[in-house]
N, C-alpha and C positions, 0 to 999 in steps of 0.2 A: 480523724487525721486531717481532713480537708480542713476543718475549723481551726486547729492548731497551727497550721501553715499560714492562714490568713492573718491570725492574730500574730504570729511573729513577724509576718511581713509588715503589718501596720505599725508594730512596735519598732521595727528597724528604720521605717520611713519616718516616725516621730522623732526618733533619737536623731536621724540625719538632720532633719528640720531643725531641731534645737541647736545643733552644733554649727549649722550654717549661719554665717552673720547675715542679717537681713539689711536691706537699703536704709530703713528707718534707724537702726541702731549706729549705723556708721556716719549718717549724715548730720544728726542732731546731738550735741553734746548735752550731758546732764546740767541742770541748771545749777546745782550746788557746785559742780566743778567749775563752771563759768564764774560763779560767784566767790569761790575761792581765790582763783586766778586773779580776779579784781581786787579783792580784799588783800591780798599778798602784795600786789602792785602799790596799792594806797598806802599799807602798812610800811613797806620798805621806803618810800618816798617820804612819808610823814616822820619816820624814824630819823632818818638823816637830818631833815628840818629841824626836828625838835631836841636832837641830842644834845648840842651845845648848850642852849639855854637851860635846859632842865640840869645839865651836869653843873653849870655855874650855880644855878639856884641850891641844888642839893649840897654841893661842896662849900659854898660860903655859908649857909645855914649851919652846917655841921662845925665850921671853923669858928663862926661867931659863937656858938655855944660852948665850945672848949675854951675859947679866950676869955668869956666872960665868967665861966663857972669854975674853971681849974686854974689855979696859980701856977702856970708852967713857966712864966718869965717871958713868955713871947712877945715882942714888941710890935705886935700888928694892931692898927686902929679898928676897933669894932666898927666905928662910924664909916669908915672906907669900906669896909666888908658889906656893911649893910646897904651902901649904896650900890655896890654891885649886886647883891641879893635882890634888891627891889628893881634893879633897872635903871635906877636914878642916874647913874654913871653916864648912861648912853641916852639920857633924856627921854626914857620909855616908860617912865614910872607909872603912867596913867594906863598904859595898855600891856605892859610886860606880864604882870599876873594874868591877865585874862588869856592873853596867847598862850602862856605855858598851861594853863589849864584847859583850853580848847585842844591844844595839841595832845595833852595827856588823855583827854576823853576820846579824841579820834583814835589814839592807839589802843586804848582800852576797847572800844567798839570793835574795831577791826581784828585785834587779837582774839576777844572772845568769840566773834563770828567763825574765825578760821579754826578755833579748838575744837568745835563741834559740842561744845557744852548745852548750847541751846537748840541743837538739831532734834528732828522729829525721831522718836523711837519707833523702830520698826515693829509691826505686827507680827506676832508669831504665826507662822503658817501652820495649819494642822496637816498631818501626813496620815489621813485615815485611810 
């Protein structure tokens, strides 16, 4: 009888200790949470910066293809659209594709890191 009372007291004490927040858990956030917040911040800022140039590139590329390949009678100069598409109209033809590419790579890296695709798999714990 005495042994079962001691076991019960130990079990209750352990359960209370597990439910009580410790100082270590409250003061140090997890690294993954901190990294996720940073990546969200950078992803949001980068998305705002890259949105207009990427939209221009995609839309003008689609319209150039439509104007050249489909006889719709649209009187838009494909040469003018190509100048917008390559950034030549803004005198950025040397760096416009590089900036678009770097922006998209940045969005890809931050987006994939936030998605958890490359996260560590948790080891299953054995409940023996």
